[in-house]
C-alpha positions as CSV (number, residue, x, y, z in Angstrom):
1,M,0.0,0.0,0.0
2,D,1.6,3.3,-1.0
3,Q,1.6,6.6,0.8
4,T,-0.9,8.1,-1.6
5,S,-3.6,5.5,-0.8
6,I,-3.0,5.9,2.9
7,G,-3.2,9.7,2.6
8,E,-6.5,9.4,0.8
9,I,-7.9,7.1,3.5
10,L,-6.9,9.4,6.3
11,A,-7.6,12.7,4.5
12,P,-10.3,15.0,5.8
13,V,-13.7,14.2,4.4
14,G,-15.5,16.5,2.0
15,G,-18.9,17.9,2.6
16,E,-20.4,17.8,6.1
17,E,-17.5,16.5,8.1
18,G,-19.6,16.0,11.3
19,E,-22.0,13.6,9.6
20,E,-19.3,11.4,8.1
21,N,-17.4,11.3,11.4
22,A,-20.6,10.3,13.1
23,R,-21.2,7.5,10.6
24,R,-17.6,6.3,11.0
25,E,-17.9,6.4,14.8
26,R,-21.1,4.2,14.6
27,R,-19.3,1.8,12.3
28,V,-16.3,1.6,14.5
29,R,-18.4,1.1,17.7
30,D,-20.4,-1.6,16.1
31,R,-17.6,-3.6,14.6
32,F,-14.4,-2.8,16.5
33,W,-14.2,-5.7,19.0
34,A,-15.2,-8.4,16.5
35,T,-12.5,-7.2,14.1
36,A,-9.9,-6.8,16.9
37,K,-10.4,-10.4,18.0
38,R,-9.8,-11.6,14.5
39,A,-6.8,-9.4,14.0
40,A,-5.1,-9.8,17.4
41,R,-2.6,-12.4,16.3
42,Q,-1.7,-10.6,13.1
43,I,-1.3,-7.1,14.5
44,P,1.6,-7.0,16.9
45,F,0.7,-3.5,18.3
46,M,-3.0,-4.3,19.0
47,D,-2.6,-2.7,22.5
48,E,-1.9,0.7,20.7
49,V,-4.8,0.1,18.3
50,V,-7.2,-0.5,21.2
51,A,-5.8,2.6,23.0
52,A,-6.4,4.5,19.7
53,Y,-10.0,3.3,19.8
54,Y,-10.4,4.7,23.3
55,C,-8.7,8.0,22.2
56,A,-11.1,8.2,19.2
57,L,-14.1,7.9,21.4
58,D,-12.8,10.4,24.0
59,R,-14.7,13.7,23.5
60,Q,-11.7,15.5,24.9
61,T,-9.5,14.4,22.0
62,P,-9.2,17.2,19.4
63,R,-11.6,16.9,16.6
64,S,-8.9,16.5,13.9
65,V,-7.3,13.7,15.8
66,R,-10.6,12.0,16.3
67,A,-11.3,12.3,12.6
68,T,-8.0,10.7,11.7
69,L,-8.5,7.9,14.1
70,L,-12.1,7.3,13.1
71,A,-11.0,7.1,9.4
72,A,-8.3,4.6,10.2
73,L,-10.4,2.5,12.5
74,A,-13.4,2.6,10.1
75,Y,-11.0,1.2,7.4
76,F,-9.8,-1.4,9.9
77,V,-13.3,-2.7,10.7
78,M,-14.4,-2.9,7.1
79,P,-14.2,-6.6,6.0
80,F,-13.7,-5.7,2.3
81,D,-11.1,-3.1,1.7
82,I,-8.0,-3.0,-0.6
83,V,-7.0,-6.5,0.6
84,P,-10.0,-8.3,2.1
85,D,-9.5,-9.2,5.8
86,L,-10.9,-12.6,5.2
87,L,-7.7,-13.6,3.5
88,A,-5.5,-15.4,6.0
89,V,-2.2,-13.7,6.9
90,V,-2.2,-10.9,4.3
91,G,-5.7,-9.7,4.9
92,F,-4.7,-7.3,7.6
93,G,-1.6,-6.0,5.9
94,D,-3.2,-3.0,4.4
95,D,-5.0,-2.3,7.7
96,I,-1.6,-2.4,9.5
97,A,-0.2,0.2,7.0
98,V,-3.2,2.6,7.6
99,L,-3.1,2.1,11.4
100,T,0.6,2.6,11.5
101,A,0.3,5.9,9.6
102,A,-2.6,7.1,11.8
103,L,-0.8,6.2,15.0
104,A,2.4,7.9,13.9
105,A,0.4,11.1,13.3
106,I,-1.6,11.1,16.5
107,R,0.5,9.2,19.1
108,P,1.0,12.2,21.4
109,H,-2.8,12.4,21.8
110,I,-3.1,8.9,23.2
111,K,-3.2,9.4,26.9
112,E,-2.2,7.0,29.6
113,S,-5.9,6.6,30.5
114,H,-6.5,5.3,27.0
115,R,-3.7,2.8,27.4
116,I,-4.9,1.7,30.8
117,A,-8.4,1.1,29.4
118,A,-6.9,-0.8,26.5
119,R,-4.9,-3.1,28.7
120,Q,-7.9,-3.7,30.9
121,A,-10.1,-4.5,27.9
122,L,-7.5,-6.8,26.3
123,A,-7.0,-8.6,29.6
124,E,-10.8,-9.3,29.7
125,E,-10.9,-10.7,26.2
């Protein structure tokens, strides 16, 4: 997956940004945990992905950071993207690239409270 494609996925949405982010948030809330369980063995930094999930849902996170995270997480939860997640081993490769780019851009905004919530959630799974 090249940088252009990742940039397009994470780019601000046109039109009414609030509506698109609300749709992405609903999609992420509905599908995140099922996808995370399937991807846990294939994504070595799942703890940071889960912390990013909590950061994206935190209303104190800046809007632009939430938008970037929701775009990346919405891509992550979609079963049919550039490389379908249903394909063993390589299915999450494109998701890893998108998540890595998003995390690199917003890492300073992931608070210790997000990481604690992530560790607790992963311990329960």
